C-alpha positions as semicolon CSV with decimal commas, in nm:
position;residue;x (nm);y (nm);z (nm)
1;M;0,018;0,021;0,009
2;K;0,141;0,319;-0,092
3;P;0,081;0,604;0,156
4;I;-0,146;0,915;0,060
5;K;0,142;1,215;0,008
6;Q;0,045;1,513;0,225
7;K;0,087;1,836;0,015
8;L;0,081;2,188;0,157
9;G;-0,135;2,415;0,001
10;V;-0,386;2,100;-0,075
11;L;-0,489;1,954;0,252
12;L;-0,839;2,012;0,309
13;I;-0,923;1,980;0,706
14;L;-1,260;1,944;0,740
15;L;-1,388;1,995;1,151
16;T;-1,761;1,923;1,219
17;G;-1,943;2,004;1,465
18;F;-1,612;2,239;1,627
19;G;-1,743;2,504;1,865
20;V;-1,502;2,669;2,108
21;A;-1,623;2,902;2,339
22;S;-1,429;3,073;2,599
23;C;-1,225;2,774;2,779
24;D;-1,488;2,549;2,671
25;F;-1,310;2,279;2,467
26;S;-1,575;1,991;2,472
27;G;-1,634;2,123;2,081
28;L;-1,274;2,065;2,014
29;S;-1,294;1,705;2,190
30;N;-1,565;1,627;1,945
31;A;-1,423;1,793;1,621
32;V;-1,090;1,618;1,686
33;D;-1,291;1,273;1,698
34;D;-1,475;1,352;1,307
35;F;-1,117;1,479;1,183
36;K;-1,072;1,390;0,816
37;V;-0,823;1,470;0,577
38;V;-0,929;1,503;0,228
39;V;-0,644;1,579;-0,051
40;G;-0,736;1,812;-0,324
41;L;-0,566;1,699;-0,656
42;D;-0,525;1,972;-0,933
43;P;-0,655;1,841;-1,291
44;I;-0,390;1,719;-1,531
45;N;-0,447;1,835;-1,833
46;T;-0,245;1,578;-2,036
47;S;-0,144;1,252;-1,983
48;S;-0,013;0,906;-2,141
49;A;-0,161;0,570;-2,104
50;V;0,092;0,312;-2,253
51;L;0,040;-0,036;-2,304
52;L;0,353;-0,227;-2,307
53;T;0,328;-0,573;-2,435
54;D;0,536;-0,904;-2,505
55;A;0,672;-0,851;-2,841
56;A;0,602;-1,231;-2,921
57;T;0,256;-1,302;-2,745
58;G;0,101;-0,936;-2,729
59;E;-0,027;-0,975;-2,383
60;L;0,038;-0,728;-2,094
61;I;0,370;-0,763;-1,913
62;T;0,310;-0,878;-1,583
63;A;0,675;-0,848;-1,467
64;N;0,790;-0,558;-1,253
65;V;0,895;-0,284;-1,536
66;E;1,150;-0,010;-1,426
67;V;1,078;0,295;-1,645
68;I;1,259;0,612;-1,662
69;F;1,140;0,953;-1,795
70;E;1,411;1,121;-2,022
71;G;1,478;1,367;-2,361
72;E;1,328;1,713;-2,459
73;N;1,017;1,694;-2,206
74;G;1,140;1,450;-1,972
75;D;1,133;1,701;-1,671
76;D;0,805;1,796;-1,754
77;V;0,645;1,410;-1,657
78;I;0,463;1,442;-1,341
79;D;0,248;1,228;-1,081
80;I;-0,114;1,235;-0,998
81;Y;0,008;1,518;-0,724
82;S;0,175;1,712;-1,025
83;D;0,484;1,670;-0,827
84;P;0,790;1,596;-1,079
85;I;0,913;1,249;-1,134
86;S;1,203;1,112;-1,329
87;E;1,088;0,738;-1,296
88;K;0,867;0,476;-1,205
89;E;0,766;0,094;-1,154
90;V;0,491;-0,089;-1,276
91;S;0,385;-0,410;-1,259
92;S;0,048;-0,435;-1,437
93;G;0,173;-0,395;-1,787
94;I;0,002;-0,008;-1,788
95;L;0,203;0,281;-1,738
96;T;0,038;0,627;-1,691
97;F;0,171;0,937;-1,604
98;G;0,139;1,318;-1,646
99;I;0,236;1,614;-1,834
100;S;0,261;1,941;-1,638
101;N;-0,016;2,162;-1,743
102;N;0,266;2,447;-1,781
103;V;0,337;2,239;-2,126
104;V;0,062;2,230;-2,422
105;P;0,097;1,976;-2,674
106;T;0,003;2,009;-3,049
107;E;0,016;1,876;-3,354
108;E;0,320;2,076;-3,449
109;S;0,488;2,123;-3,147
110;P;0,430;1,742;-2,995
111;V;0,547;1,689;-2,600
112;S;0,802;1,402;-2,609
113;V;0,918;1,225;-2,354
114;R;1,161;0,923;-2,389
115;I;1,117;0,597;-2,181
116;R;1,380;0,358;-2,067
117;L;1,211;0,049;-1,980
118;R;1,376;-0,256;-1,812
119;A;1,255;-0,589;-1,696
120;D;1,404;-0,903;-1,566
121;G;1,357;-1,169;-1,809
122;Y;1,341;-0,856;-2,118
123;L;1,577;-0,683;-2,324
124;S;1,609;-0,287;-2,224
125;T;1,389;-0,126;-2,445
126;T;1,382;0,267;-2,518
127;K;1,086;0,409;-2,686
128;T;0,958;0,771;-2,733
129;A;0,631;0,863;-2,667
130;R;0,517;1,164;-2,858
131;L;0,190;1,343;-2,697
132;T;0,005;1,543;-2,983
133;T;-0,296;1,693;-2,764
134;E;-0,419;1,778;-2,430
135;G;-0,622;1,465;-2,280
136;T;-0,532;1,137;-2,281
137;N;-0,270;0,999;-2,558
138;E;-0,245;0,612;-2,631
139;F;0,045;0,417;-2,676
140;S;0,173;0,062;-2,728
141;F;0,522;-0,039;-2,656
142;K;0,658;-0,366;-2,716
143;M;0,953;-0,550;-2,511
144;I;1,099;-0,883;-2,600
145;R;1,124;-1,159;-2,354
146;A;1,492;-1,303;-2,399
147;N;1,374;-1,677;-2,427
148;N;1,105;-1,614;-2,646
149;K;1,162;-1,380;-2,924
150;P;0,883;-1,254;-3,216
151;E;0,952;-1,370;-3,566
152;G;1,249;-1,235;-3,800
153;I;1,487;-1,241;-3,446
154;T;1,752;-1,515;-3,456
155;T;1,958;-1,611;-3,136
156;T;2,296;-1,767;-3,109
157;S;2,492;-1,849;-2,806
158;S;2,809;-1,986;-2,775
159;T;3,086;-2,108;-2,533
160;A;3,362;-2,079;-2,773
161;G;3,603;-1,821;-2,601
162;R;3,776;-1,830;-2,279
163;S;3,996;-1,586;-2,096
164;G;4,298;-1,701;-1,877
165;S;4,352;-1,569;-1,498
166;S;4,494;-1,258;-1,639
167;G;4,146;-1,191;-1,866
168;A;4,342;-1,271;-2,180
169;V;4,146;-1,479;-2,455
170;E;4,355;-1,806;-2,497
171;E;4,234;-1,845;-2,853
172;E;4,077;-1,634;-3,155
173;F;3,697;-1,722;-3,156
174;V;3,411;-1,591;-3,389
175;V;3,079;-1,583;-3,330
176;E;2,758;-1,541;-3,566
177;A;2,402;-1,448;-3,599
178;N;2,250;-1,505;-3,958
179;S;1,915;-1,417;-4,088
180;D;1,630;-1,664;-4,098
181;D;1,631;-1,594;-4,475
182;G;1,897;-1,836;-4,520
183;D;2,020;-1,552;-4,737
184;D;2,374;-1,503;-4,597
185;A;2,265;-1,177;-4,413
186;G;2,367;-1,115;-4,036
187;V;2,606;-1,037;-3,753
188;S;2,952;-1,151;-3,616
189;I;3,196;-1,042;-3,383
190;S;3,548;-1,195;-3,419
191;V;3,784;-1,183;-3,104
192;A;4,132;-1,170;-3,144
193;Q;4,369;-1,372;-2,886
194;G;4,507;-1,176;-2,637
195;T;4,192;-0,959;-2,608
196;V;4,064;-0,846;-2,282
197;F;3,708;-0,794;-2,166
198;R;3,667;-0,592;-1,864
199;D;3,301;-0,497;-1,691
200;A;3,154;-0,155;-1,617
201;N;3,355;-0,163;-1,336
202;G;3,715;-0,224;-1,472
203;N;3,750;-0,596;-1,363
204;A;3,845;-0,885;-1,626
205;L;3,612;-1,141;-1,724
206;T;3,789;-1,484;-1,698
207;G;3,718;-1,837;-1,754
208;R;3,467;-1,955;-2,021
209;L;3,304;-1,689;-2,190
210;T;2,922;-1,750;-2,335
211;T;2,843;-1,480;-2,605
212;E;2,462;-1,471;-2,687
213;M;2,381;-1,247;-3,008
214;S;2,032;-1,231;-3,193
215;Y;2,011;-1,065;-3,505
216;F;1,682;-0,818;-3,624
217;N;1,594;-0,913;-3,979
218;P;1,528;-0,578;-4,147
219;N;1,247;-0,716;-4,365
220;K;1,081;-0,885;-4,063
221;A;0,760;-0,665;-3,952
222;G;0,812;-0,896;-3,640
223;A;1,182;-0,777;-3,566
224;M;1,118;-0,409;-3,697
225;L;0,822;-0,335;-3,478
226;S;1,005;-0,473;-3,154
227;L;1,340;-0,307;-3,221
228;P;1,479;-0,174;-2,847
229;V;1,593;0,120;-2,971
230;E;1,451;0,413;-3,185
231;L;1,511;0,471;-3,588
232;E;1,655;0,766;-3,490
233;D;2,007;0,929;-3,417
234;E;2,109;1,182;-3,107
235;E;2,013;1,463;-3,342
236;G;1,670;1,321;-3,444
237;S;1,720;1,201;-3,810
238;L;1,554;0,951;-3,929
239;L;1,705;0,594;-3,962
240;I;1,656;0,293;-4,152
241;S;1,821;-0,043;-4,021
242;A;2,000;-0,278;-4,225
243;G;2,085;-0,464;-4,007
244;A;2,082;-0,485;-3,606
245;S;2,200;-0,706;-3,331
246;T;2,198;-0,741;-2,963
247;I;2,520;-0,889;-2,801
248;S;2,591;-0,989;-2,452
249;I;2,936;-1,173;-2,381
250;R;2,959;-1,273;-1,999
251;D;3,217;-1,481;-1,783
252;A;3,159;-1,797;-1,583
253;N;3,038;-1,563;-1,284
254;G;2,767;-1,380;-1,475
255;N;3,009;-1,057;-1,528
256;L;2,875;-0,873;-1,840
257;A;3,130;-0,729;-2,047
258;A;3,173;-0,352;-2,136
259;S;3,476;-0,308;-2,307
260;S;3,777;-0,474;-2,472
261;A;4,123;-0,407;-2,554
262;A;4,434;-0,542;-2,652
263;A;4,679;-0,718;-2,404
264;P;5,056;-0,655;-2,380
265;A;5,218;-0,934;-2,598
266;K;5,420;-1,192;-2,440
267;G;5,736;-1,375;-2,625
268;V;5,571;-1,207;-2,938
269;Q;5,889;-1,032;-3,119
270;G;5,801;-0,681;-3,288
271;K;5,455;-0,581;-3,138
272;A;5,388;-0,423;-2,827
273;M;5,005;-0,505;-2,780
274;V;4,803;-0,807;-2,895
275;G;4,434;-0,829;-2,938
276;G;4,138;-0,665;-3,021
277;T;3,737;-0,705;-3,118
278;S;3,594;-0,635;-3,450
279;Y;3,192;-0,644;-3,570
280;T;3,100;-0,734;-3,908
281;V;2,740;-0,693;-4,023
282;A;2,654;-0,874;-4,395
283;V;2,313;-0,675;-4,531
284;T;2,035;-0,892;-4,734
285;P;2,116;-0,920;-5,087
286;G;1,931;-0,672;-5,305
287;F;1,873;-0,439;-5,001
288;I;1,746;-0,124;-5,110
289;N;1,962;0,200;-5,019
290;P;1,689;0,432;-4,933
291;N;1,916;0,751;-5,053
292;T;2,009;0,634;-5,366
293;N;1,668;0,408;-5,411
294;A;1,935;0,140;-5,555
295;A;2,065;-0,198;-5,415
296;V;2,296;-0,117;-5,180
297;A;2,659;-0,118;-5,324
298;V;3,021;-0,093;-5,227
299;G;3,075;0,239;-5,128
300;D;2,733;0,334;-5,004
301;E;2,776;0,558;-4,677
302;V;2,633;0,424;-4,393
303;S;2,647;0,454;-4,003
304;V;2,721;0,184;-3,711
305;I;2,565;0,288;-3,450
306;L;2,645;0,142;-3,075
307;Y;2,432;0,121;-2,764
308;D;2,534;-0,034;-2,459
309;S;2,317;-0,292;-2,236
310;N;2,104;-0,016;-2,124
311;N;2,054;0,156;-2,455
312;N;2,258;0,436;-2,398
313;Y;2,413;0,580;-2,669
314;I;2,784;0,513;-2,723
315;T;2,907;0,652;-3,036
316;S;2,788;0,669;-3,414
317;V;3,089;0,489;-3,642
318;P;3,079;0,649;-4,008
319;S;3,164;0,364;-4,256
320;T;3,105;0,269;-4,631
321;I;2,963;-0,087;-4,749
322;T;3,248;-0,299;-4,897
323;E;3,316;-0,651;-5,009
324;L;3,329;-0,883;-4,753
325;A;3,449;-1,258;-4,761
326;G;3,236;-1,494;-4,981
327;G;3,095;-1,176;-5,209
328;R;2,879;-1,104;-4,926
329;L;2,815;-0,677;-4,881
330;G;2,838;-0,528;-4,549
331;V;3,046;-0,311;-4,290
332;N;3,330;-0,427;-4,075
333;V;3,460;-0,207;-3,727
334;E;3,628;-0,224;-3,443
335;S;3,539;-0,094;-3,106
336;E;3,643;-0,091;-2,767
337;R;3,316;-0,060;-2,628
338;V;3,119;-0,382;-2,640
339;P;2,780;-0,267;-2,762
340;G;2,486;-0,412;-2,630
341;I;2,301;-0,305;-2,957
342;L;2,459;-0,262;-3,270
343;L;2,273;-0,089;-3,558
344;L;2,370;-0,070;-3,919
345;S;2,170;0,200;-4,040
346;F;2,130;0,468;-4,334
347;K;2,081;0,798;-4,247
348;I;1,824;0,980;-4,425
349;V;1,987;1,303;-4,612
350;T;1,725;1,325;-4,852
351;S;1,412;1,567;-4,818
352;A;1,221;1,284;-4,898
353;R;1,059;1,214;-4,558
354;C;0,806;1,362;-4,315
355;N;0,772;1,413;-3,961
356;R;0,383;1,288;-3,931
357;A;0,182;1,008;-4,075
358;L;-0,234;1,119;-4,123
359;L;-0,527;0,925;-4,093
360;S;-0,859;0,958;-4,180
361;L;-1,137;0,686;-4,076
362;T;-1,474;0,571;-4,182
363;R;-1,534;0,391;-3,876
364;N;-1,882;0,222;-3,992
365;G;-2,020;0,191;-3,626
366;D;-1,648;0,077;-3,458
367;E;-1,603;0,392;-3,236
368;G;-1,313;0,213;-3,041
369;S;-0,953;0,277;-3,049
370;V;-0,767;0,159;-3,318
371;N;-0,384;-0,045;-3,322
372;M;-0,200;0,044;-3,600
373;S;0,140;-0,084;-3,724
374;V;0,357;0,080;-4,015
375;F;0,622;-0,179;-4,159
376;G;0,876;-0,089;-4,443
377;A;1,211;-0,282;-4,495
378;G;1,448;-0,162;-4,239
379;Y;1,140;0,051;-4,035
380;G;0,841;0,003;-3,820
381;A;0,609;0,217;-3,624
382;E;0,317;0,160;-3,420
383;F;0,049;0,390;-3,333
384;V;-0,281;0,385;-3,131
385;V;-0,575;0,583;-3,268
386;P;-0,791;0,698;-2,981
387;A;-1,134;0,617;-2,974
388;N;-1,423;0,833;-3,136
389;T;-1,117;1,003;-3,327
390;T;-1,187;1,003;-3,722
391;N;-0,901;1,219;-3,840
392;Y;-0,562;1,101;-3,658
393;T;-0,215;1,253;-3,664
394;A;0,098;1,057;-3,540
395;A;0,413;1,246;-3,461
396;V;0,652;1,029;-3,606
397;N;0,959;1,059;-3,896
398;I;0,883;0,835;-4,194
399;L;1,033;0,806;-4,538
400;S;0,842;0,916;-4,827
401;K;0,777;0,572;-4,965
402;S;0,525;0,318;-4,943
403;F;0,486;0,130;-4,638
404;N;0,269;-0,202;-4,555
405;Y;-0,017;-0,088;-4,261
406;R;-0,205;-0,285;-4,031
407;L;-0,534;-0,155;-3,839
408;Q;-0,677;-0,383;-3,585
409;A;-1,021;-0,272;-3,477
410;S;-1,288;-0,410;-3,288
411;S;-1,476;-0,490;-3,605
412;G;-1,163;-0,620;-3,769
413;V;-0,829;-0,619;-3,986
414;V;-0,775;-0,409;-4,241
415;E;-0,410;-0,391;-4,430
416;G;-0,284;-0,244;-4,724
417;T;0,013;0,006;-4,829
418;H;0,046;0,348;-4,843
419;N;0,301;0,653;-4,850
420;F;0,178;0,858;-4,531
421;C;0,408;1,183;-4,687
422;E;0,191;1,209;-4,959
423;G;-0,115;1,247;-4,766
424;P;-0,389;1,133;-4,541
425;L;-0,452;0,717;-4,528
426;D;-0,808;0,695;-4,595
427;V;-0,945;0,361;-4,398
428;S;-1,292;0,215;-4,397
429;L;-1,314;-0,025;-4,113
430;P;-1,530;-0,354;-4,145
431;G;-1,788;-0,230;-3,934
432;F;-1,980;-0,528;-3,688
433;D;-2,214;-0,782;-3,848
434;A;-2,593;-0,697;-3,842
435;N;-2,669;-0,966;-3,588
436;A;-2,385;-0,917;-3,374
437;N;-2,501;-0,808;-3,020
438;V;-2,252;-0,544;-3,011
439;I;-2,303;-0,185;-2,846
440;D;-2,120;0,076;-2,666
441;A;-2,183;0,156;-2,325
442;T;-2,117;0,339;-2,008
443;V;-1,929;0,207;-1,691
444;N;-2,039;0,346;-1,375
445;V;-1,784;0,245;-1,092
446;N;-1,842;0,308;-0,703
447;L;-1,530;0,324;-0,490
448;S;-1,498;0,164;-0,176
449;C;-1,252;0,137;0,046
450;Q;-1,103;-0,197;0,201
451;N;-1,162;-0,082;0,583
452;S;-1,521;0,012;0,609
453;D;-1,434;0,291;0,812
454;E;-1,247;0,443;0,531
455;T;-1,324;0,668;0,203
456;V;-1,141;0,748;-0,067
457;S;-0,987;1,084;0,042
458;V;-0,901;1,284;-0,236
459;T;-1,064;1,506;-0,449
460;D;-1,004;1,368;-0,801
461;I;-0,757;1,106;-0,985
462;P;-0,604;1,286;-1,245
463;G;-0,410;1,073;-1,520
464;A;-0,565;0,758;-1,448
465;S;-0,691;0,519;-1,719
466;V;-0,915;0,261;-1,757
467;A;-0,827;-0,040;-1,969
468;Y;-1,094;-0,320;-2,081
469;R;-1,071;-0,626;-2,248
470;K;-1,318;-0,964;-2,310
471;Q;-1,286;-1,207;-2,052
472;N;-1,078;-1,492;-2,193
473;A;-0,986;-1,311;-2,488
474;V;-0,778;-1,510;-2,725
475;Q;-0,394;-1,429;-2,670
476;G;-0,262;-1,115;-2,809
477;T;-0,615;-0,916;-2,837
478;P;-0,560;-0,563;-2,813
479;W;-0,645;-0,406;-2,427
480;K;-0,842;-0,108;-2,485
481;I;-0,838;0,229;-2,305
482;A;-1,187;0,348;-2,219
483;S;-1,258;0,724;-2,321
484;S;-1,456;0,989;-2,115
485;L;-1,311;0,925;-1,735
486;N;-1,450;1,081;-1,516
487;W;-1,473;1,121;-1,148
488;N;-1,708;1,211;-0,854
489;F;-1,647;1,401;-0,517
490;D;-1,917;1,439;-0,318
491;E;-1,899;1,710;-0,075
492;A;-2,143;1,551;0,136
493;S;-1,922;1,304;0,240
494;N;-1,599;1,470;0,152
495;S;-1,495;1,163;-0,041
496;L;-1,441;1,044;-0,422
497;T;-1,752;0,838;-0,446
498;G;-1,664;0,674;-0,788
499;G;-1,661;0,753;-1,141
500;S;-1,796;0,695;-1,486
501;F;-1,618;0,612;-1,830
502;D;-1,719;0,463;-2,167
503;V;-1,633;0,138;-2,366
504;K;-1,671;0,090;-2,718
505;G;-1,793;-0,215;-2,937
506;V;-1,841;-0,445;-2,631
507;E;-2,065;-0,763;-2,679
508;Q;-2,376;-0,727;-2,437
509;G;-2,405;-1,041;-2,181
510;E;-2,053;-1,108;-2,235
511;F;-1,799;-1,027;-1,913
512;Y;-1,503;-0,800;-1,986
513;T;-1,217;-0,720;-1,769
514;F;-1,165;-0,365;-1,626
515;K;-0,838;-0,254;-1,476
516;I;-0,851;0,102;-1,325
517;V;-0,493;0,222;-1,339
518;Y;-0,294;0,522;-1,172
519;E;0,027;0,609;-0,964
520;G;0,161;0,257;-1,011
521;E;-0,179;0,099;-0,878
522;T;-0,419;-0,131;-1,051
523;F;-0,776;-0,262;-0,946
524;T;-0,857;-0,525;-1,160
525;R;-1,252;-0,662;-1,212
526;D;-1,466;-0,865;-1,441
527;V;-1,819;-0,724;-1,544
528;E;-2,100;-0,837;-1,730
529;I;-2,211;-0,626;-2,021
530;T;-2,599;-0,600;-1,918
531;G;-2,672;-0,276;-2,154
532;T;-2,582;0,051;-2,255
533;T;-2,562;0,143;-1,886
534;V;-2,356;-0,071;-1,662
535;S;-2,264;-0,007;-1,263
536;Y;-2,009;-0,200;-1,063
537;T;-1,804;-0,175;-0,740
538;E;-1,441;-0,180;-0,723
539;I;-1,274;-0,205;-0,387
540;I;-0,943;0,029;-0,304
541;D;-0,680;-0,068;-0,088
542;S;-0,403;0,233;-0,153
543;G;-0,331;0,485;0,001
544;I;-0,589;0,752;-0,116
545;C;-0,814;0,548;0,145
546;Q;-0,810;0,732;0,455
């Protein structure tokens, strides 16, 4: 249970039956018995609801996720008390946060928050939330479970390397992670004899070395849509991936290599140092250079971007495509830093790009939110179109070319191709079958505290969200965010008694799971949709009860 914050200036001390005359303190004694504190919380004009999903299953991540807010507007992130926060923990797979009311997002000037995500068993992931409007902005970010990766990602684990007691690698070894298409594309690491790996604290790795590498096929949607870093450089320029890899090297004690260096040579005349680590990326044959619109060729300019194991930017190494062994094309770079992620990319230098994607929906009765993904060779992005929205603008860097798109709505799936830089995508949703018992409903939720002597002692729950999905839905069915969420403060009882929200495209007579989420707390309840108006009671056991 999280305690309620006592904020100076927002405490309403309510003393009922308080009468003090002369030296008669009986009224004060009675007032103390009836003492109650209610925290008045300011409205938050702009907030975000982020669904954190498993990249392979599509399900909400139930592991504890550590969240760090950074970027251009990272300092503007606030909690429900309007206090600035730089980090948060989430265990329900639903992240909510607010933006200071001093900052007003627009389509032309979105609020940009870089979000770092870390959870046991998952690859660290960094994504950017760009909020374009006041109200609740919805996002969906994927995280990759280490032992269950989506299509397009191939993993190799090798114990070929070994370091002696001094940390020097005893024999040269090579580890490769190749494309699942069998086309010779992939990433490899070559470690020379004498190389010394050190962890972040400068300690040498010793004993058997385990190298694990995963290759992200730039031609597979599953790989590009779950890439754990943004396809943008440090200046915000658009990148197109020609191949990416995650890399980890650990010793028998689990120490993770952060750097590598040559070691002083012993008994090798004419050489002061031996060792070194190089990384090779072979591109897919026929991969199109987005800057030339021709197949990749020797001499094409590329960048190899290195990130550490926490997705922090290390460096960008300018390079050119060369011919590798076996007639393959690619690059070879050396680095003393051992990257957690290596990205071979084309920085888009042409003007053939735009910074927004427009969508115009004909809803045909399906007023719910819509999950949208955009994918092309070396590129992937996902958006959530809010409920009731017909014209939607996604703030995103995108190349001027035709991309595959997929819209998943409650009434069905729509797929096709479109160049978003040439104008809005006009899409008609399938609509519901005339015989389907599908309705829109308003849900009234009554709030009750677990301790019957307590009441919900805040005037509002700003920045909260409600997620919903049909009970026992097929794995991967997207959760929806309810719209028009409002809370009711009853002045007579000096408590927050409940609230209401709207759900779209639900089946009458079926049970749905509702998740009320705020400030890292989640309250889950299965409720039957009995008609266009539904009521239920949620039991609150958090610190807002007093």
